N, C-alpha and C positions, 0 to 999 in steps of 0.2 A: 182635756188631753192636749199635750203640746205637739207641735209639728215634729217629725222625726229628725229634722235637721236644724232645730233651734240651737243656737250657739251658746247661750247663757241663760241660766235660771238662777234666781236668788229667792230665798225663803221670805215670804211675806205672810204674817199671821199664821205661821205653822205650815204653809203650803208652798212647795216649789212653784214659782211663778215665772212665766216667760218674760224676759226683758227684751227691749228693742235690740236688734242685732247690732253689735258694735262694728265700726269701720275696721278696727284692728283688734286682734286678740293674740298676743305672743305668749305661748305656753312654754314655761321652762320646767324641766324635770331635773330635780336635784337628788343625788345620792348622798345620804347622810352617813357619816362614819363616826366611830367612837372617838372620844377626845384623845385616846392614846394612838390614833393612826398618825402616820408620818414616815419620815425616812430615818434609817439608822445611820451609824457612823460610816458604813460602807456605801451609803447612797441608795440602799434597797428600800423599796416602799413596803410598808406594813399597814394593813388596813382591815377594819372589820365593819362591814356594811350593816347598819341597823335599821334603815328606813329609806323609802323614796318619797319625796314631797314635791308638790307642784306650786308654782306661782303663775299667775296669769296677768299680763300687762294689758289692760283693757283701754281702748280709745274710741271715743265717739267724735265724729267730725261733722260740723254743720247740722247738728241734731236739733229737732224741735224742743222747745222749752219743756213741754209736758213729759217728753220721754226722758230728758235729763233729770227732771224732778222725780220721776218714778224710780230711777236707779238710785239716786241719792237718798231718797226716803227709805228704800229697802235696806240700804247700808246703815243709815242712821237709826232705824228701828230694830236692828238686830239685838237679841237679848244679851245682857251682860252676864258672862259666865266666868268665874274665877278672875274677875277684874278685867276681862277682855270681851269686846263685842265679837261674838262668834256668829258668823254668817254661814248658814248651810247653803252651798252652791253646787251647781251641776254645770260642767263645761264640756263641750264636745272634745272627745279624745282624739288627738291628731294621729295616734298610732292605729286607730281602729280602721278596719276595712271589712266589707261584707264577707261573711263566711269565716271570719277569724274568731278565735276564742276570747278575744279582748272585749272589754266592755265598751260600748259606744260612747259612754260619758265618763268623765272623772267626777265623782261625787264625794264631797267631804265638807269639813268645817274650815273656814278661812277667816282671816281678819283683813280689813282693807287698809292699805297704806294711805298716804296723803292723797286727797282728792283735789284736782285742779280743774276749775271751771273758767272758761273764757266766753264772753259774749262776743261773737264774731260778726254779727250783722244785726242791725237794728232796723226794722221795717214797720213803721207805725201803722201802715194800712193793712197789715196782716192780723189775723185773729189773735195770735199770741205775741206778735211783735218782734220776736227775736230768734236767732239761731245761735247755738252754743256748741263749744267743744268741751269734752269731759275726758279726763284721763285719771286712772288709778290702778293700783296693783292689788290683786287678791293673793294672799299668802297663806298657804295651808298650815294649819296648826298641828 
């Protein structure tokens, strides 16, 4: 059972698994409109909302090597569905507040954008020897 305030879970071997808490998690909510949405010749906006989707910009700073590897392996081992690696993820919902009717978490299928890893400090006398930065975006499908 995960802690009630865990920020990020990714599916590993069919089970949502707690990931190390990132230093940053920017959650973007996007309203998706039909392709016929837009402005007419009078400048009036016409739109038909079809869905709301989320992206999450995740960032780890000065993170232990093992924690970075855990996150990257969860992404890399996601199953290939319809030609896309679909990652089941659960992210803390920023709109949730105690007593609200909202879900505490945003849960869905995402794919991961480009992953950037930087070795920021090399310390040969440490057990794992390095601290790393990791950044990537989870994009809801």
